C-alpha positions, 0 to 999 in steps of 0.5 A: 950752364953757360949762356952766350949772346949772339953778336949784334947784327944790323942791316943798313942802307941809304942814299943821298941826292944833291937836288939840281940848283940847290946847294944842299945834300939830302941823305936818308938811311934805313937801319934794321937791327935784328934785335930792335925796331926799324930806325929811319934817319934823315939829314941835310948838309949846306956847303955853299959857304966853303970851307964851312958845312952846316948840317941838320939831322933827325933819326927815329930811334932818338925821337922816342926820347924827350930831351929834358922831359920837354914835350917838344921832343928835340931828341932824335935831332942833331945839328953840326958844323964842318970845316975843310982845311987842306985834305982834313975835315974837322966836324962837330955835332950836337944832339940832345939825348934825353936821360943821357943829357947832351951828346957832343961829337968831334970828328977829324977826317983826312985823306991821303 
């Protein structure tokens, strides 16, 4: 007979805070895939040097892997940079991804 897999379902919740007197936005997420372990993600963005935004992040899903077999375990971490230009933001992020090598993400976001 035919076997059908269900659609992947994930619940996600999060929030962010900009501590008074600090030029940093701190965020956190809890991600609950119905077919996997709970994942925690944290990040920070420093945006005092407009139009630049510097970002750091970490998630527990990626931390289960070790980048390049090292014991330091940079997998799960990420670093990024964003640049605002008029109503468009260009972003770049780098994250080690263990056996998959390195992940480079480029995003362009705009508003009307």
